[in-house]
N, C-alpha and C positions, 0 to 999 in steps of 0.2 A: 362914653367908655365902653370898653367892647370886654363882653363876659363868661368867665369859662365855668365851667363845673366843675369838680374830680368826686366822685363818688353816686354811683347812678341806683345804690338802692330802692328801696319803695318812694321812699321820700323825694332823693332826689332826681330818680327819674319823674316824677311828678311836678318839681320844680321847674326840670326842665320845662316840660311840655307845656306847661300856665307860661314860661316866657315865650315859646316860639309860637304859642296860639297868638299873644299881643307882639306879633313880626320883630322878633329881637331875636338876633342874632348871636347864638350860643355854642362856642366849644365847648366838648366835653370831651372825658375822660375816666375809661374804668379798667381796673384788673381786668376786667370779663367782656370778651368781647360782645357776647350777643346782650349786652347791658348796649352797649356802644350802638349796634347795630337798631334796638328797641326806640334809643329815642334820637336818631336817624330818622326815622319813619317819620316823627313830626316836624321836621326841618332843622334839626342839630346835625353840627357836623364833629365829626370824631377825630382827636390827635394822638398821635405813635406813641406820646410819654407826657411827663409829666411835661420834662422841660420845655416839650415843641409845645404845648397848651402854653405856659410861664411866657414863651417870649412872644406867639400874639395879642397877648389879653393886657387890659390894664387893671381887672376885677376879677377876681381869685375866689367862687362859692365852694368851701370843704362842704359837701355831708357826706362822715366820713363818721367811725365810728368812735368815740372819746380814747383820748388813751394819748399813747405815745407814739401808734400813725401821726395824729394831728404834725406834732414833734417832729418828725422825720422829715415831711412835707414842708413846712416850713424851713429847716432845711436845706431842700432839695429849691427851692423858690424863691427867696428870700436875695439867693444872689444874684439873680436875675430882674427883677420888681423892683430891688432898691434901681437901679437903674430906666425908672422910667418914674421922673414924680408927678404924685400925686395916686400911687397907685394903692389899690382898697385892699385885704383879706378881709373874709367874709368869713366866720366858722360857724355853720347853723345845725350843728349836730348836739349834742347832751352831754355838754361839758363843764367841767368845775370852774365855779367861776374863781374860783384862787386861780389856775393854769388858765382860763381867759385874760384875766391882768398883770402876768407874768407876759402870755406872749404877746401882747398889746403893748407893754414896753420892750420887749424884742425886737419886734418890728418895729416902734417909731425910733429905738438907736439906728435902726436899718430905713431911716424915711418911708416906711412905707406902715398905713394906717391899716390899726386889724377893729372889725366891730365882729361882739361876738353876739351871734341871732339864734333866742330859744323860738322853737319852732313850735309848733301845735296844730292836729287837723288830723292827724293819724291818716290813715287810706283817706278819708271821703276831702281832706285839702285838693288833693289833685281836681276834683273838680266844681268843691263849693273855696276853694282860696285858704291860704292856710292865719292861721295867727301867730304872726311876727314879733318876737321883743325882742328889741336893737339893746345894748350898748357898747359905748364908746362915742367918739369924737362926731358932735355935732355937724363939720363942713364936709366930713366922710360920709355921714348920714345924707346931708341937700344933694352927694352928688350919687348917689343909689337910688333914691328915693324912684324913681319910676321903672328899676326893678323890683324892689320892694313891695310896688303896687302889682305890680302885675299877677305874682307871687301870691300876697294876700286876701282875704275874701274885705270888700269894703270896709270902710275902719278901722282894718283888722291888723296894722302894722302900725310900730310908734318907736321915737325916742325913749326911751322910759329910764337912762341915765347914763357914767360913765363907763368905760372897760367895767367888766363883768357885771353890770347889771341887771344884761339879758340873758344872763346865764344862770344869775340868782333868781329873778322873778320866775322864771321855766324850774327851777327847780322847787321855787314853791308852788308851785301852779300845780306841780306831780305829787306832792308832797298831799296839798287837797284833791286832789285827784284819785287818789289810797285811799282817803277815809271818803269820795264822797261812794265809792264802787262799795267796801265798807258797806257801806251806809243802807245803800240800795238793796245788795248782795240781803240783809242779815233781815229786812222789810219780808222781799220775800221770800227768804227758807218760813218765815214766822209763819203766813200764808197760805206757804204751800206742807207743813206740818204742824199744826194747832187740831187740834182733837175737837173745838165746836165748831167750825165749819171744814169740812174736809174738803166739800168739793168745789171751792170758790176757781174761777176763771181766771188763773193769773194774767193773761195777755189783758182780758178783758177790762183785768182791773189797773194792768197799764196804759191799758190805753184812753181808761176813762180819765186817771190824772191827770194826760199831757194833756185835758181840758178844763184850764181854770184854777188848778191847784196849783196851791203853793210849792208844791215840789216838781212842777213841772220843768222839765230838760231835754238837751238829748241823751243824756246818758237811758233816761226813762224810754223816752225813743228807742232807742235801741237792746233796750230790756225789751218791751213790748216785740220786737220784730224776734231776740230769740225765741219770746217764751210761746210766740203764735206757731212757731215753727216743734218745739219740742220741750212740756213741760217738767214733763220728769227728770231730763239731765240723767238717766240711769248709764249711759253711757258713757258719761265724762267722769275722766279723772278728777281730782279736789286741787290735785296740782297747780302750785301758780306761778309765774314765770316771774322774772322784773327783773329791773337796773337798780341802776347804781340811786338814782336820785331820791328816792326816797330817805334812803338812809343816809343821804346828804344833806337833807331837810332838819331831819330829827337832831344832828348832830353839830347842826347849825343853828338849830333854836337853844339846844344846851346849852352854846358857848355864849347864846346873846341872851342864856336865861330867860328866854322866850318858852310858858309852856305849851306844847301839842301832845295833848293825851291821846286825841284821837287820832292823829297822819301816828300817833310812834305804836297804838296799838294795833291801825291796820296793816303796817308794816311787818309788826311780830310774829300776826297771825299768817301772813303771806308767809313766811319765812320758813313759818310751822307746815306750812301750809301737805307737801311732802312724810307729816308722820302719821304711824299708824292710828292716833286718835281722830285724824282729819280727815281719813281714808275714804267715806263717803258722804263729806261734809258740801249739803246744798247749796251754801252761800258760797265757796271755795268754787264749786264746779261753773255755777251765773257770774263770779271775777272773772276767772279762766276765758269763758266765752266773752265775756262782755271787749273784756283786750282782743280779743281775736277780730272783734266787730268791729271796733276804732282805727287796733293799729295796727292789725293782721298777726299781732303775738300768738306765738304757736302754743297750741292747747294737747291735750293727751285726750284720748278716746282709750275705752275701757274692754 
């Protein structure tokens, strides 16, 4: 199959780079010509329009913001892809799983396969490989497995269930991420601001915990890197940004009568992070910097 990638932001560009590194021929499109020029240096070929791209490929990987834009692109490319037996569309963004189920049915009506793919790995996925959580048809999944292997870390991709399951698993993944970030940040807040041992070296502690402790992790490794540069965080704003996936996780848990108090509280604290009472909250500052470290998310300086 010939692959085309639409959307060349941080993640999209990294996916194209990994595909090109494995000698795959990749056609690309983005509204920003600079983004196209950047990935052409990796060996990709730019298309002049979405239609031009769709005519030349039978597999389209979407890395665009979740929402109406995806539906608009589907309306544009489905009349072209339905003429190609076995054509496949992959949504690699953070779409709501309900939308993915709906889109899979829409594509199936046009004899086009639709796979929803939760993508994790952030900025480091470019070098280390991504984690790909795929939902959809087994036959379509098998057809694109060589591309998944090029994009993902070894053992970092799988078909997790039928349509919507990939984005469902990624939604829960992001909810867990909220709680983990909050837990690490609160722990280091206490280490920083306790009155018993006020001179603890937080970077040393984070590094120590990386060797044999129960709570060692990649997030802890990133925490150590941040604290090695700055432990006071005095010039960092306490405001934390965030997408919709955390709230989707909480809403889905309520719909399924499953208790997720830690994820729910971490979401609420993030939503309150711009309020005056949290204006100098150390834990929030650390969460904001961690999000920037692994995902390139913006944060504010004071």
